C-alpha positions as CSV (number, residue, x, y, z in Angstrom):
1,M,58.8,-107.3,61.8
2,Q,62.3,-105.9,62.4
3,A,62.7,-105.5,58.6
4,I,59.4,-103.7,58.3
5,R,60.3,-101.4,61.3
6,G,63.7,-100.7,59.7
7,V,62.1,-99.7,56.5
8,S,59.5,-97.4,58.3
9,A,62.3,-95.8,60.3
10,S,64.5,-95.1,57.3
11,A,61.6,-93.5,55.3
12,S,61.6,-89.7,55.2
13,P,58.7,-88.1,56.9
14,V,56.0,-86.3,54.8
15,A,56.4,-82.5,55.1
16,P,53.2,-80.6,56.2
17,P,51.5,-78.4,53.6
18,A,52.8,-74.8,53.4
19,P,50.4,-72.3,54.8
20,A,48.4,-70.3,52.2
21,R,49.8,-66.9,51.5
22,R,47.6,-64.0,52.3
23,V,47.1,-61.7,49.3
24,R,46.7,-58.1,50.2
25,T,44.1,-56.3,48.2
26,R,43.0,-52.7,48.1
27,R,39.4,-51.9,48.4
28,L,37.8,-50.0,45.6
29,G,37.1,-46.5,46.8
30,S,38.5,-46.9,50.3
31,A,40.1,-44.0,52.0
32,G,43.8,-43.6,52.2
33,A,46.7,-42.9,49.8
34,G,47.0,-44.9,46.7
35,T,43.4,-46.2,46.7
36,L,41.5,-46.7,43.5
37,S,38.5,-44.5,42.8
38,P,35.4,-45.7,41.0
39,P,34.6,-44.3,37.5
40,W,32.3,-41.3,37.2
41,D,28.7,-42.3,37.9
42,D,26.6,-41.5,34.8
43,R,23.3,-41.7,36.7
44,G,23.3,-38.1,37.6
45,G,25.3,-38.4,40.9
46,S,28.1,-36.1,42.0
47,G,30.8,-38.1,40.2
48,G,33.4,-40.4,41.8
49,G,34.1,-40.5,45.5
50,G,36.1,-38.1,47.5
51,G,39.6,-37.0,46.3
52,G,39.8,-39.9,43.8
53,E,37.1,-38.4,41.6
54,R,37.9,-38.8,37.9
55,G,35.7,-36.1,36.6
56,S,36.0,-32.4,37.2
57,G,32.6,-32.3,38.9
58,E,30.8,-31.5,35.6
59,G,30.2,-34.9,34.0
60,G,33.6,-36.7,34.1
61,D,36.6,-36.4,31.7
62,G,35.1,-38.2,28.7
63,A,31.5,-37.0,28.8
64,G,32.3,-33.4,29.7
65,S,35.1,-33.1,27.1
66,R,33.0,-34.6,24.3
67,A,30.0,-32.3,25.1
68,R,32.1,-29.2,25.2
69,L,33.9,-30.1,22.0
70,G,30.5,-30.6,20.3
71,L,29.2,-27.3,21.6
72,Y,32.3,-25.4,20.4
73,L,32.1,-26.9,16.9
74,A,28.4,-25.9,16.8
75,L,29.2,-22.4,17.9
76,L,31.9,-22.2,15.2
77,A,29.4,-23.2,12.5
78,M,26.9,-20.6,13.8
79,S,29.5,-17.9,13.8
80,T,30.3,-18.7,10.1
81,L,26.6,-18.5,9.3
82,F,25.8,-15.3,11.0
83,G,29.1,-13.8,9.7
84,A,28.1,-14.6,6.1
85,F,24.8,-12.7,6.5
86,L,26.5,-9.8,8.2
87,I,29.1,-9.5,5.5
88,A,26.3,-9.6,2.8
89,Y,24.5,-6.8,4.7
90,L,27.6,-4.7,4.8
91,L,28.4,-5.3,1.1
92,L,24.8,-4.4,0.2
93,R,25.0,-1.2,2.2
94,R,28.3,-0.3,0.5
95,S,27.1,-0.8,-3.0
96,A,23.7,0.8,-2.6
97,P,23.5,4.4,-4.0
98,I,21.0,5.4,-1.3
99,W,21.0,3.8,2.2
100,P,18.7,2.7,3.5
101,P,16.9,1.8,0.3
102,P,13.6,3.7,-0.4
103,G,10.8,2.2,1.6
104,A,13.1,0.3,3.9
105,P,11.8,0.2,7.5
106,V,13.6,2.4,10.0
107,P,14.8,0.1,12.9
108,P,12.2,0.5,15.5
109,K,13.0,1.7,19.0
110,G,11.7,-1.5,20.3
111,L,15.0,-3.1,19.4
112,W,16.4,-1.4,22.5
113,I,13.8,-3.1,24.7
114,S,14.5,-6.6,23.3
115,T,18.3,-6.0,23.7
116,L,17.9,-5.0,27.3
117,V,15.7,-8.1,27.9
118,L,18.2,-10.4,26.4
119,A,21.1,-8.8,28.4
120,G,19.0,-9.2,31.6
121,S,18.6,-12.9,30.8
122,S,22.3,-13.3,30.6
123,A,22.7,-11.7,34.0
124,T,20.1,-13.9,35.6
125,L,21.8,-17.0,34.1
126,V,25.1,-15.9,35.7
127,L,23.3,-15.8,39.1
128,A,21.9,-19.3,38.4
129,L,25.5,-20.5,37.8
130,R,26.6,-19.0,41.1
131,A,23.7,-20.7,42.9
132,G,24.7,-24.0,41.3
133,R,28.3,-23.7,42.5
134,T,27.1,-23.0,46.1
135,L,24.6,-25.9,45.8
136,D,21.6,-23.6,46.5
137,A,18.8,-25.6,44.9
138,R,16.1,-23.0,45.5
139,R,18.0,-20.1,44.1
140,L,19.2,-22.2,41.2
141,S,15.6,-23.1,40.1
142,R,14.4,-19.5,40.6
143,W,17.1,-17.9,38.5
144,L,16.8,-20.5,35.8
145,D,13.1,-19.9,35.6
146,T,13.7,-16.2,35.4
147,T,16.1,-16.6,32.6
148,L,13.6,-18.8,30.8
149,G,10.9,-16.1,31.2
150,L,13.1,-13.3,29.9
151,G,14.1,-15.4,26.9
152,V,10.4,-15.9,26.0
153,A,9.8,-12.1,26.5
154,F,12.6,-11.4,24.0
155,L,10.9,-13.5,21.4
156,V,7.6,-11.8,22.1
157,V,9.1,-8.4,21.6
158,Q,10.8,-9.5,18.4
159,A,7.5,-10.9,17.0
160,I,5.8,-7.5,17.7
161,L,8.6,-5.7,15.9
162,W,8.4,-8.1,12.9
163,R,4.7,-7.5,12.7
164,D,5.3,-3.7,12.5
165,V,7.9,-4.1,9.8
166,F,5.7,-6.5,7.8
167,A,2.7,-4.2,8.1
168,G,4.9,-1.5,6.5
169,G,5.1,-3.5,3.3
170,R,8.6,-4.9,3.7
171,T,8.8,-8.7,3.2
172,T,11.5,-11.2,2.4
173,A,10.5,-11.0,-1.3
174,T,10.6,-7.2,-1.5
175,D,14.3,-6.8,-2.1
176,A,17.7,-7.9,-0.9
177,Y,17.4,-5.6,2.2
178,G,14.2,-7.3,3.3
179,T,15.7,-10.7,2.7
180,I,18.8,-10.0,4.8
181,F,16.8,-8.2,7.5
182,Y,14.4,-11.1,8.1
183,S,17.1,-13.7,7.7
184,L,19.4,-12.2,10.3
185,T,16.7,-11.6,12.9
186,G,14.8,-14.8,12.1
187,L,17.9,-17.0,12.2
188,H,18.8,-15.5,15.6
189,G,15.3,-16.1,16.9
190,A,15.4,-19.7,15.8
191,H,18.6,-20.2,17.7
192,V,17.1,-18.5,20.8
193,I,14.3,-21.0,20.7
194,G,16.9,-23.8,20.8
195,G,18.4,-22.1,23.8
196,L,15.1,-22.0,25.5
197,V,14.6,-25.7,25.0
198,C,18.1,-26.2,26.6
199,L,17.1,-23.9,29.5
200,A,13.9,-25.7,30.1
201,R,15.6,-29.2,30.2
202,T,18.3,-27.8,32.5
203,S,15.7,-26.3,34.8
204,G,13.9,-29.6,35.0
205,R,17.1,-31.5,35.7
206,A,18.1,-29.0,38.4
207,R,14.8,-29.7,40.2
208,R,15.4,-33.4,40.1
209,E,19.2,-33.4,40.8
210,P,20.3,-30.0,42.0
211,T,23.8,-31.2,43.0
212,G,24.3,-33.8,40.3
213,A,27.3,-33.8,38.0
214,R,25.2,-33.9,34.9
215,T,23.2,-30.9,36.1
216,R,26.4,-28.9,36.5
217,L,27.6,-29.9,33.0
218,A,24.2,-28.9,31.5
219,L,24.4,-25.5,33.3
220,A,27.9,-24.8,32.0
221,L,27.0,-25.8,28.4
222,C,23.7,-23.9,28.4
223,S,25.3,-20.8,29.8
224,T,28.0,-20.8,27.1
225,Y,25.4,-21.2,24.4
226,W,23.1,-18.5,25.8
227,H,25.9,-15.9,26.3
228,F,27.0,-16.6,22.8
229,M,23.5,-15.9,21.4
230,A,23.4,-12.7,23.5
231,A,26.7,-11.5,22.0
232,V,25.5,-12.3,18.5
233,W,22.4,-10.3,19.0
234,L,24.5,-7.3,20.2
235,V,26.4,-7.4,16.9
236,I,23.2,-7.7,14.9
237,F,21.6,-4.8,16.8
238,A,24.6,-2.6,16.3
239,V,24.6,-3.3,12.5
240,L,20.9,-2.8,12.1
241,Y,20.5,0.2,14.3
242,F,23.7,2.2,14.1
243,L,24.8,1.4,10.5
244,N,21.4,2.0,9.0
């Protein structure tokens, strides 16, 4: 027994287990400096939270940048297309011994009406953008609908003018003048229809999500496209009306 007690006394005691270390974590999206922010919400919300928002409030870095780049490339292609027709028109005018060609329709005064209508639609779209920035959902929907109505009115006036020119005997197969005339105005009208589709979709989204990030992105892109088409029409109007 003494030997057993001696062995027990001489044995080293077992050390207690070390306490577990507390790992400090940072909560996702919590307030305070250095906190992480969630990625931009692609479900139509207002983006990330608070000051840690990744996006610019218009769709996030990735989505907004890709959409804008795609739009700018499309506008560049459209500029090339319209520019080709305008150059062809100017070359035709320069080489023709008599201008306008015999039997060519005089640009109707109704072009002034359609031009003023399209310019008014650009103004109402600017007001819609301002309403979107101030988060005024009622004014946003109202000005978007007004812009949409003016765009439709522009196409109606253009159709009436086309009917008058066509009734005068000038078609796309008459001569080069008729081909370029209808191509320029028809091409612009087709792109205006595309803009109306964009406006209609943006108006519907604004009713569902008036303060959403995707709504603001759609507004910005639609505004850029619509103002571009208005500027293109001003060039076409000046060429057809003042250089004829």
